[in-house]
PLY file of the C-alpha trace (Angstrom):
ply
format ascii 1.0
element vertex 502
property float x
property float y
property float z
element edge 501
property int vertex1
property int vertex2
end_header
104.05 125.34 17.33
104.46 125.82 20.79
106.18 129.38 20.08
103.31 130.33 17.88
100.66 129.42 20.93
103.21 131.43 23.42
103.33 134.51 20.84
99.54 134.35 20.28
98.96 134.57 23.88
101.22 137.58 24.49
98.99 139.67 22.06
95.72 138.21 22.86
96.71 139.46 26.80
98.09 142.75 25.33
95.25 143.29 23.17
93.02 143.40 26.01
94.90 145.82 28.09
94.94 148.36 25.47
90.99 147.94 24.76
89.58 148.20 28.35
88.94 151.76 29.48
88.63 152.67 32.81
86.32 155.75 33.53
88.25 158.63 33.69
86.40 159.93 37.28
87.33 156.67 38.98
85.34 153.67 39.21
83.39 154.57 42.05
82.21 157.98 40.56
78.60 158.98 40.06
78.66 161.66 37.18
75.85 164.47 36.64
75.21 166.74 33.57
72.61 169.15 33.56
71.97 171.78 30.74
69.08 174.62 31.06
67.97 175.70 27.61
65.48 179.13 28.37
63.33 180.37 25.59
60.20 182.41 26.20
57.55 180.36 27.08
59.62 177.21 28.25
62.78 175.59 29.87
64.00 172.59 28.37
66.54 170.84 30.52
69.22 168.05 29.46
69.95 165.54 32.36
72.98 163.46 32.15
73.65 160.44 34.39
76.46 158.45 34.26
77.90 155.82 36.79
80.93 154.01 36.37
81.88 150.68 36.77
81.43 150.20 40.71
77.83 151.72 40.90
76.91 150.00 37.87
77.87 147.23 39.39
75.59 147.79 42.20
72.77 148.47 40.00
72.79 145.31 38.01
70.98 143.29 40.27
67.91 145.84 39.98
68.14 145.73 36.35
68.10 141.92 35.81
64.81 141.75 36.98
64.36 137.91 35.43
68.31 136.55 37.02
69.36 135.46 33.75
72.61 136.87 33.88
72.38 138.98 30.46
70.67 142.63 30.77
68.49 142.78 27.61
67.11 146.34 26.17
63.63 145.53 27.59
65.07 145.27 31.32
66.92 148.22 30.63
64.16 150.78 29.80
61.77 149.64 32.29
64.78 150.30 35.10
65.59 153.77 33.03
60.90 153.97 33.60
61.57 152.83 37.89
63.71 155.54 38.25
62.68 158.56 36.63
60.37 159.29 38.83
62.40 159.67 41.94
65.42 161.05 40.01
62.99 164.10 38.89
61.74 163.95 42.60
65.28 165.79 43.45
65.46 168.26 40.80
64.13 171.46 41.54
63.09 174.46 39.22
61.28 177.54 39.94
60.63 180.76 38.33
60.41 183.80 40.68
60.35 181.65 43.95
57.63 179.32 42.58
58.73 175.61 41.63
57.96 174.78 37.90
56.64 171.26 37.35
59.20 169.33 34.81
58.21 166.84 32.81
59.87 163.92 30.66
60.15 164.57 26.77
62.25 161.61 26.18
64.93 159.05 27.36
67.68 157.39 26.47
69.50 154.20 28.55
72.93 152.47 27.01
75.11 149.77 28.74
78.98 150.68 28.04
82.02 148.83 28.22
84.38 149.86 30.96
86.99 147.99 33.07
87.57 144.30 33.66
84.39 143.21 31.81
82.32 145.55 33.59
80.11 147.96 32.51
78.97 151.78 32.60
75.61 152.87 32.64
74.50 156.01 31.00
70.67 157.85 31.49
70.19 160.38 29.49
66.74 162.17 29.99
65.22 165.74 27.84
62.83 167.40 30.28
60.92 170.65 29.78
59.20 173.09 32.10
56.42 176.04 30.56
57.58 179.16 32.15
54.20 181.32 31.91
54.88 185.05 32.87
54.43 188.57 32.17
57.39 190.13 33.69
60.15 191.69 32.13
62.73 190.14 34.02
62.54 187.19 35.62
64.47 184.71 37.89
65.44 181.02 37.77
66.46 179.02 40.42
67.36 175.15 39.72
69.06 172.50 42.02
70.27 168.47 41.72
70.43 167.06 44.67
70.53 163.48 43.16
73.31 161.22 44.73
74.27 163.53 47.19
77.00 161.31 48.86
78.51 159.43 45.68
81.48 160.81 44.28
81.35 162.22 40.75
81.90 165.38 38.36
78.56 167.76 38.50
78.19 170.06 35.54
75.42 173.05 35.23
75.53 175.10 31.95
72.71 177.49 30.93
72.17 178.62 27.52
69.44 180.66 25.57
67.52 180.99 22.45
67.33 183.82 19.95
65.48 186.71 21.63
66.47 186.24 25.49
69.11 187.39 27.29
70.42 185.69 30.23
72.34 187.95 32.89
73.39 187.66 36.37
73.78 183.80 36.13
75.82 181.90 38.15
76.63 179.10 35.93
78.35 179.28 32.26
77.22 179.01 29.14
79.85 176.38 27.92
80.05 173.54 29.25
83.43 171.19 29.59
82.93 167.51 28.82
80.78 167.39 26.02
77.76 165.99 27.64
80.19 163.45 30.25
81.47 162.28 27.20
84.96 163.64 26.87
86.73 164.99 31.08
89.05 167.67 31.01
92.52 166.04 32.45
94.11 168.82 34.18
90.80 168.83 36.43
90.45 165.44 37.23
92.10 165.78 41.00
89.28 168.45 41.69
86.53 167.09 40.03
83.62 170.12 39.54
80.87 170.23 41.56
77.85 172.45 40.24
75.24 171.47 42.42
72.81 174.74 41.03
72.73 177.56 39.17
70.73 180.93 39.47
69.72 183.31 37.04
67.87 185.69 35.52
66.33 186.13 32.05
64.48 189.07 29.78
63.39 189.14 26.68
64.82 191.58 24.32
68.11 193.62 24.81
69.95 193.71 28.48
70.24 196.91 30.12
73.12 199.04 31.19
75.68 197.91 34.32
74.12 194.45 33.88
76.51 191.36 34.04
75.39 188.89 30.93
76.23 185.32 31.04
79.90 184.73 30.69
81.42 181.36 28.90
83.36 178.84 30.57
87.20 178.57 29.89
87.40 174.83 29.46
89.66 172.92 27.54
88.79 170.02 26.07
91.38 167.20 26.27
89.73 163.51 26.30
91.03 162.11 29.43
91.13 158.15 28.33
92.64 156.00 31.01
93.34 151.99 30.79
92.71 149.65 33.53
95.26 147.12 32.49
94.83 145.46 35.88
91.09 145.01 35.18
91.61 143.58 31.64
93.65 140.55 32.87
90.56 138.60 33.96
88.63 139.98 30.74
89.98 137.29 28.31
87.50 134.98 26.47
89.21 131.85 27.29
92.27 131.00 30.11
94.87 129.19 29.30
98.17 128.40 31.11
100.26 130.40 29.02
97.55 133.23 29.50
97.59 132.93 32.87
101.26 132.16 33.14
101.40 136.20 31.47
98.80 137.55 33.20
100.22 136.65 36.77
103.75 138.07 35.28
101.96 141.53 34.15
99.85 141.83 37.59
102.94 141.75 39.31
104.93 144.16 36.98
101.57 145.96 37.42
101.52 146.07 41.62
105.56 147.05 40.80
104.06 150.36 38.59
101.74 150.93 40.85
103.80 150.87 44.34
106.63 153.62 42.02
103.20 156.15 41.58
103.05 158.73 44.46
101.48 158.03 47.52
102.47 154.43 48.44
104.99 154.38 51.12
107.93 154.41 49.20
109.43 157.58 51.20
107.51 156.33 54.73
109.69 153.14 54.05
113.15 154.46 53.64
112.49 157.66 56.18
112.02 153.77 58.79
115.18 152.12 57.63
117.48 155.23 57.73
119.63 154.45 60.99
117.92 151.77 61.92
119.58 148.33 62.05
117.65 146.73 59.78
118.61 143.29 57.87
117.18 142.06 54.97
114.72 139.66 56.69
112.52 142.97 58.48
112.48 144.12 54.44
110.81 140.91 53.67
108.78 140.86 56.48
107.89 144.46 55.78
106.52 143.76 52.46
104.65 140.20 52.97
102.70 141.87 55.84
101.76 144.62 52.84
100.93 141.79 50.26
98.25 139.92 52.99
96.88 143.62 54.28
96.54 144.65 50.73
94.28 140.95 49.61
92.93 141.05 52.51
91.67 144.70 51.82
90.80 144.58 48.53
88.46 141.54 49.54
86.95 142.98 52.49
85.81 146.20 50.01
84.35 144.00 47.40
82.46 142.04 49.86
81.25 144.94 51.12
80.26 146.24 47.34
78.22 143.17 46.66
76.37 142.57 49.78
76.23 146.47 52.26
76.33 148.54 49.67
72.78 149.91 50.79
74.11 150.46 54.24
77.52 151.66 53.14
79.07 152.83 50.39
82.42 151.39 49.82
83.62 154.71 48.48
82.68 156.17 51.59
85.02 154.28 53.44
88.22 155.08 51.74
89.25 158.20 53.67
88.59 156.40 56.44
91.27 153.85 55.36
93.39 156.23 54.64
93.12 158.34 57.90
94.14 155.64 59.77
96.86 154.29 57.66
97.97 157.88 58.22
97.68 157.64 62.30
99.63 154.80 62.21
102.71 156.31 60.33
102.34 159.17 62.09
102.72 157.18 65.51
105.34 155.21 64.24
106.68 158.74 63.66
106.41 160.51 66.51
107.81 157.31 69.15
110.56 157.29 66.63
111.51 160.92 66.81
111.17 161.21 70.64
113.87 157.48 71.08
116.36 159.38 68.48
115.98 162.97 69.31
117.08 161.63 73.25
119.62 159.18 71.61
120.90 162.29 69.76
120.70 164.85 72.57
123.15 162.67 74.02
125.92 163.02 72.29
128.77 165.45 72.35
131.00 166.55 69.42
133.55 163.80 70.35
130.56 161.16 70.39
131.89 159.68 73.68
129.35 161.32 76.69
128.66 160.82 80.14
128.70 162.12 83.50
128.07 160.46 87.09
126.53 162.15 90.28
127.57 165.57 88.33
130.88 164.69 87.45
132.09 165.56 83.52
134.59 163.34 82.43
136.99 164.10 79.86
139.30 160.84 78.48
141.60 162.66 76.60
143.43 164.15 79.88
141.24 162.19 82.63
141.24 165.16 84.18
138.00 166.50 85.97
135.55 169.34 86.25
133.81 169.01 89.55
136.38 167.15 91.86
141.06 166.83 91.80
140.93 163.51 93.32
142.31 160.11 92.28
140.38 157.31 91.07
141.22 153.87 91.86
138.42 153.23 88.84
139.80 152.44 85.54
138.08 153.45 82.33
138.00 151.21 79.45
136.52 152.00 75.87
135.62 149.52 73.18
135.32 151.64 70.26
132.32 149.72 68.67
129.88 152.48 67.61
129.73 154.62 71.05
129.80 151.74 73.90
131.48 152.51 77.06
132.84 150.32 79.85
133.11 151.61 83.36
134.28 149.68 86.20
132.36 146.86 84.17
129.69 148.39 83.78
128.99 148.81 79.78
126.40 151.00 78.55
125.80 152.80 74.59
125.13 156.34 73.39
124.55 154.97 69.97
121.20 155.33 68.21
119.36 152.15 69.89
117.98 149.80 67.22
114.49 150.74 65.84
113.84 147.80 64.25
111.44 146.24 65.98
108.39 143.29 64.84
105.95 144.83 66.02
106.83 148.12 64.13
107.05 146.24 60.96
103.67 145.15 61.16
101.89 148.78 61.82
103.98 149.60 58.71
103.28 147.18 57.04
99.44 146.98 57.59
99.60 150.62 57.22
101.11 150.18 53.38
98.43 147.67 52.12
95.29 148.93 54.40
94.32 150.83 51.61
93.19 148.92 48.54
93.57 149.85 45.18
90.52 150.06 42.88
91.59 149.10 39.81
92.39 145.99 42.49
88.74 145.76 43.71
87.51 145.93 39.94
89.36 143.23 39.14
87.74 140.75 42.18
84.02 142.31 40.96
84.73 141.19 37.29
86.04 137.63 38.84
83.05 137.38 40.31
80.91 138.48 37.35
82.34 136.65 34.95
82.74 133.52 37.40
86.47 133.21 37.22
87.02 133.45 41.06
89.74 131.65 41.68
91.93 133.31 38.96
90.88 136.57 40.13
92.48 135.64 43.85
95.57 134.54 42.27
95.72 137.46 40.32
94.87 139.81 42.90
97.79 138.14 45.44
100.56 138.82 42.30
98.85 141.85 41.46
99.48 142.71 45.34
103.34 140.70 45.42
104.44 143.25 43.04
103.39 146.02 44.92
104.89 144.54 47.75
108.24 143.29 46.31
108.73 147.30 45.08
108.47 148.49 48.52
110.91 145.58 49.83
113.43 146.36 47.12
113.17 150.32 48.23
113.41 149.43 51.96
116.67 146.53 50.81
118.49 149.79 49.12
118.11 152.29 51.67
118.95 149.55 54.44
122.31 148.49 52.18
123.04 152.15 51.01
122.83 153.26 54.94
125.84 151.09 55.57
128.00 153.85 53.75
127.44 156.00 56.98
128.79 153.01 59.36
132.60 154.00 59.13
134.43 155.34 62.21
135.05 159.08 60.64
131.30 159.34 59.07
129.87 157.97 62.38
131.05 160.63 64.12
130.10 163.44 61.52
127.46 165.52 63.59
125.21 165.27 60.02
125.60 162.08 60.13
124.47 161.39 63.47
121.16 164.11 62.86
119.99 161.71 60.02
118.02 159.52 61.90
115.71 162.08 63.77
115.71 163.95 60.58
113.97 160.56 59.04
111.69 159.96 61.86
110.80 163.87 61.58
109.77 163.16 57.69
107.91 160.23 58.88
105.73 161.82 61.22
104.99 164.86 58.97
104.54 162.61 55.73
102.02 160.33 58.59
100.33 163.84 59.23
99.23 164.61 55.22
98.33 161.40 55.09
95.53 162.14 57.65
95.00 165.90 56.59
94.21 164.60 52.54
91.87 162.06 54.11
90.04 164.19 56.24
89.61 167.18 53.27
0 1
1 2
2 3
3 4
4 5
5 6
6 7
7 8
8 9
9 10
10 11
11 12
12 13
13 14
14 15
15 16
16 17
17 18
18 19
19 20
20 21
21 22
22 23
23 24
24 25
25 26
26 27
27 28
28 29
29 30
30 31
31 32
32 33
33 34
34 35
35 36
36 37
37 38
38 39
39 40
40 41
41 42
42 43
43 44
44 45
45 46
46 47
47 48
48 49
49 50
50 51
51 52
52 53
53 54
54 55
55 56
56 57
57 58
58 59
59 60
60 61
61 62
62 63
63 64
64 65
65 66
66 67
67 68
68 69
69 70
70 71
71 72
72 73
73 74
74 75
75 76
76 77
77 78
78 79
79 80
80 81
81 82
82 83
83 84
84 85
85 86
86 87
87 88
88 89
89 90
90 91
91 92
92 93
93 94
94 95
95 96
96 97
97 98
98 99
99 100
100 101
101 102
102 103
103 104
104 105
105 106
106 107
107 108
108 109
109 110
110 111
111 112
112 113
113 114
114 115
115 116
116 117
117 118
118 119
119 120
120 121
121 122
122 123
123 124
124 125
125 126
126 127
127 128
128 129
129 130
130 131
131 132
132 133
133 134
134 135
135 136
136 137
137 138
138 139
139 140
140 141
141 142
142 143
143 144
144 145
145 146
146 147
147 148
148 149
149 150
150 151
151 152
152 153
153 154
154 155
155 156
156 157
157 158
158 159
159 160
160 161
161 162
162 163
163 164
164 165
165 166
166 167
167 168
168 169
169 170
170 171
171 172
172 173
173 174
174 175
175 176
176 177
177 178
178 179
179 180
180 181
181 182
182 183
183 184
184 185
185 186
186 187
187 188
188 189
189 190
190 191
191 192
192 193
193 194
194 195
195 196
196 197
197 198
198 199
199 200
200 201
201 202
202 203
203 204
204 205
205 206
206 207
207 208
208 209
209 210
210 211
211 212
212 213
213 214
214 215
215 216
216 217
217 218
218 219
219 220
220 221
221 222
222 223
223 224
224 225
225 226
226 227
227 228
228 229
229 230
230 231
231 232
232 233
233 234
234 235
235 236
236 237
237 238
238 239
239 240
240 241
241 242
242 243
243 244
244 245
245 246
246 247
247 248
248 249
249 250
250 251
251 252
252 253
253 254
254 255
255 256
256 257
257 258
258 259
259 260
260 261
261 262
262 263
263 264
264 265
265 266
266 267
267 268
268 269
269 270
270 271
271 272
272 273
273 274
274 275
275 276
276 277
277 278
278 279
279 280
280 281
281 282
282 283
283 284
284 285
285 286
286 287
287 288
288 289
289 290
290 291
291 292
292 293
293 294
294 295
295 296
296 297
297 298
298 299
299 300
300 301
301 302
302 303
303 304
304 305
305 306
306 307
307 308
308 309
309 310
310 311
311 312
312 313
313 314
314 315
315 316
316 317
317 318
318 319
319 320
320 321
321 322
322 323
323 324
324 325
325 326
326 327
327 328
328 329
329 330
330 331
331 332
332 333
333 334
334 335
335 336
336 337
337 338
338 339
339 340
340 341
341 342
342 343
343 344
344 345
345 346
346 347
347 348
348 349
349 350
350 351
351 352
352 353
353 354
354 355
355 356
356 357
357 358
358 359
359 360
360 361
361 362
362 363
363 364
364 365
365 366
366 367
367 368
368 369
369 370
370 371
371 372
372 373
373 374
374 375
375 376
376 377
377 378
378 379
379 380
380 381
381 382
382 383
383 384
384 385
385 386
386 387
387 388
388 389
389 390
390 391
391 392
392 393
393 394
394 395
395 396
396 397
397 398
398 399
399 400
400 401
401 402
402 403
403 404
404 405
405 406
406 407
407 408
408 409
409 410
410 411
411 412
412 413
413 414
414 415
415 416
416 417
417 418
418 419
419 420
420 421
421 422
422 423
423 424
424 425
425 426
426 427
427 428
428 429
429 430
430 431
431 432
432 433
433 434
434 435
435 436
436 437
437 438
438 439
439 440
440 441
441 442
442 443
443 444
444 445
445 446
446 447
447 448
448 449
449 450
450 451
451 452
452 453
453 454
454 455
455 456
456 457
457 458
458 459
459 460
460 461
461 462
462 463
463 464
464 465
465 466
466 467
467 468
468 469
469 470
470 471
471 472
472 473
473 474
474 475
475 476
476 477
477 478
478 479
479 480
480 481
481 482
482 483
483 484
484 485
485 486
486 487
487 488
488 489
489 490
490 491
491 492
492 493
493 494
494 495
495 496
496 497
497 498
498 499
499 500
500 501
């Protein structure tokens, strides 16, 4: 009986994972679509507004006017009526330089299931504007200035009716997303950002040497993404078995997230190359990432809940990314300076030093600047590049770069940028009144992320010991590896800063 219970729990968890679809443009996005259709006496506009999970969650308090915790059709329609005038006021349409009045013909609003029991919100308007003009050729200008500060997809399409020809258009005659129903996967990293369009139209055939309306070379590949982390909170009932498998899956998803590009593996590896680290350093690094990432998720979640009227959570992400890159850049430059000076102090024999301008060669005990006997003696302890001269010991080896301060800074930079899926998980937990379970899942996810980075660090630590042999340690290329790794860290930090600014 117990085996059947466990089996059903696993099936249930995986079924929830398969059914929770995250917004393709990301949980923060506000997406808009405009289609202008030109007729002889009017312009019809199809306007679509698509709010992803987090901006939709922020609007629910305004929609749920009776504070019942659930949203009725009446509340949805009333919300659409309230936002329509403000939304239309940010749409501008002119004919030959004169503004046109945009009227609402119909509207529709609906909620769709998103990631982690959160919902997305979509509003569609059918609008129109009269275009009475006696001119043979007319010029139209359209602009959408709604949500200028929000990230998302913005698409404008121009169509024509029979007897109308459109030319010199800055917009295209074909769409990409089928009114935000399916996004092209190959352009999700750089979403379309069409805020305005201008074109001319005539009744009848086009004159020669005029550019007619062009179609867009778009690919209609629906990008369906699944937010498996947020789906862990969206189970009908939390039993001990489901919670156990949920924790395992959260740790596994954290590990998979760490293996995706841009999560500090290269920085951790480059940091430990040539450094005299120990397993406890790698473990400390992992714990720092776990704590920082968990605190970051909660801080951003509280901001989303209580301060979104003053600052948008997605606007903080570039600043957090820049600060993270700045930490990495500082660590890299500091290490590069120290390791470069150590490397330059080494000659090919690995035993360089000087005393007051007098060069010493320990192969034949000759002196280049003077020719007299020394009554002092030189003893060499070949433990790395350590020398003892008259009881004074010094070393030309690469210094121990591992410091708790540097490890703490590196761990903070690795966990500073919260994963949007973890943020959706926390908002879902609050929405479902499962805050404790959401906290545990978030910690498990962060632990999986940090554990992967810790394993990467241990691999580099133990892998680097192959260069500790007496022959390899004298190799000039091996001696230069710590310098090169510090240079790589500096470059990675600079790239992170540049990407966050752009």
